[in-house]
C-alpha positions in Angstrom: 107.6 95.0 116.8 106.4 93.2 113.7 106.4 90.0 115.6 104.6 91.5 118.4 101.8 93.0 116.3 101.5 89.5 114.5 101.1 87.8 117.8 98.4 90.4 119.1 96.4 90.1 116.1 96.7 86.2 116.2 95.3 86.2 119.8 92.6 88.6 118.8 91.5 86.5 116.0 91.6 83.3 118.2 89.2 85.2 120.7 91.7 85.4 123.5 91.0 89.2 123.5 88.1 91.0 122.3 90.0 93.9 121.0 93.4 96.0 121.5 94.9 99.3 120.6 98.3 100.7 120.9 98.8 103.8 123.0 101.7 105.8 124.5 104.8 106.8 122.6 104.4 104.3 119.8 100.7 105.3 118.8 101.9 109.0 119.2 104.7 108.3 116.7 102.2 107.9 113.9 101.2 111.6 114.4 104.0 113.5 115.9 107.7 113.3 115.9 108.9 109.9 117.7 110.1 110.2 121.1 112.0 107.6 122.9 110.3 104.6 124.5 111.2 101.4 126.0 108.0 99.7 125.3 104.9 99.1 123.2 101.8 99.9 125.4 99.0 97.6 124.5 95.4 98.3 125.9 93.0 95.7 125.6 89.4 94.3 126.1 89.1 90.7 127.5 85.8 89.2 128.5 85.7 88.2 132.4 84.9 84.9 133.3 81.2 84.6 134.4 82.4 83.1 137.7 85.1 86.0 138.6 85.0 89.7 139.0 88.7 89.5 138.5 90.3 89.8 135.1 93.3 87.5 134.7 95.9 88.2 132.1 97.2 84.7 132.2 95.4 83.6 129.1 97.2 86.3 127.3 100.6 85.9 128.4 99.9 82.0 128.0 98.9 82.6 124.3 101.5 85.2 123.6 104.4 83.0 125.1 103.1 80.1 122.6 103.6 82.6 120.0 107.1 83.1 120.8 107.0 85.8 123.4 109.1 85.6 126.6 108.2 87.2 129.9 110.5 89.6 131.6 109.2 91.7 134.5 105.8 93.1 133.6 106.5 92.7 130.0 106.1 90.3 127.3 109.0 90.4 124.8 109.0 89.6 121.2 112.5 90.3 119.8 113.8 93.6 121.3 110.3 94.8 121.9 108.9 94.6 125.4 105.0 94.7 125.2 103.1 95.9 128.3 99.7 94.6 128.3 97.2 97.1 130.0 93.6 96.1 130.4 91.3 99.1 129.5 91.1 100.4 133.1 88.5 103.2 132.9 85.8 104.6 130.6 88.2 106.9 128.7 90.6 103.9 127.8 87.7 101.7 127.0 86.2 104.3 124.6 89.7 104.8 123.3 90.1 101.3 122.5 86.7 101.3 120.7 87.4 104.4 118.6 91.0 103.3 117.7 91.9 103.5 114.1 93.7 100.9 112.0 97.1 101.8 110.5 99.7 99.9 108.6 103.2 99.2 110.3 104.9 97.8 107.3 102.8 94.8 106.0 101.0 94.5 109.3 97.7 96.1 110.3 97.2 97.4 114.1 95.1 99.6 115.8 96.3 102.8 117.5 94.5 105.5 119.7 93.5 108.7 117.7 95.4 111.9 118.4 92.5 113.2 120.7 92.3 110.0 122.8 96.1 109.9 123.1 96.0 113.6 124.6 93.1 112.9 126.7 94.6 109.9 128.4 98.0 111.7 128.5 96.0 114.5 130.5 94.5 112.0 132.8 97.7 110.3 133.5 99.3 113.5 134.2 103.1 112.8 134.2 105.2 115.8 133.1 106.3 113.6 130.0 102.5 113.4 129.2 101.8 117.1 129.4 104.8 117.7 127.0 103.2 115.2 124.6 100.0 117.0 124.5 101.8 120.3 123.9 103.6 118.6 121.0 100.3 117.4 119.4 98.9 121.2 119.7 102.3 122.7 118.6 102.2 120.4 115.4 98.6 120.9 115.0 97.8 117.1 114.8 95.0 117.0 117.1 91.3 118.4 116.6 91.0 120.8 119.4 87.1 120.8 119.2 87.3 117.0 119.7 89.7 117.0 122.2 87.9 119.8 124.2 84.7 117.6 124.2 86.9 114.5 125.7 88.4 116.9 128.4 85.0 118.3 129.3 83.3 114.7 129.3 86.1 113.0 131.4 86.4 116.1 133.7 90.0 116.8 132.6 89.9 120.6 132.6 92.1 121.0 135.7 95.0 119.2 134.2 95.0 121.5 131.0 96.8 124.3 133.1 99.9 122.0 133.3 100.0 121.9 129.2 102.3 125.3 128.4 100.6 126.0 125.1 97.1 125.1 126.0 94.6 127.9 125.1 91.0 127.5 125.8 90.1 130.0 123.1 91.6 128.0 120.4 89.9 124.5 121.7 86.4 125.9 121.1 
């Protein structure tokens, strides 16, 4: 994964992308017990061309290939690590990238979503494994419930909290 993080930092420094942050299970593993994952989810900002409303990922993949990545299906792979490049696709994810925190992975700096944004995005995504992840954050007391509750309210995710077994509205205020 180190090579993938170095490549991401390189394309950010070169201006290919505006910013990035890691989400999903890899980011969650910085807070709670790690779960199995097959890839690194990288959410990013990239300025759209003035002449186009469509965002092309080609410059990103081209830059990452030049740094040693190889394309396999929807991933760019560095060593054994498939990296999935995901544009910030809604206001919640855009905000999560902006609010991401810097962490160390070995001797490499990278950015990850905060625990609260990881949980809010998991609620928004709404898969069973996402609800379990939110429950793990709550059980291990690794999330600020007041901050998470604000995100849930602001991004209208209240209807999804019923799917988290240990969600208690009284504790989140």
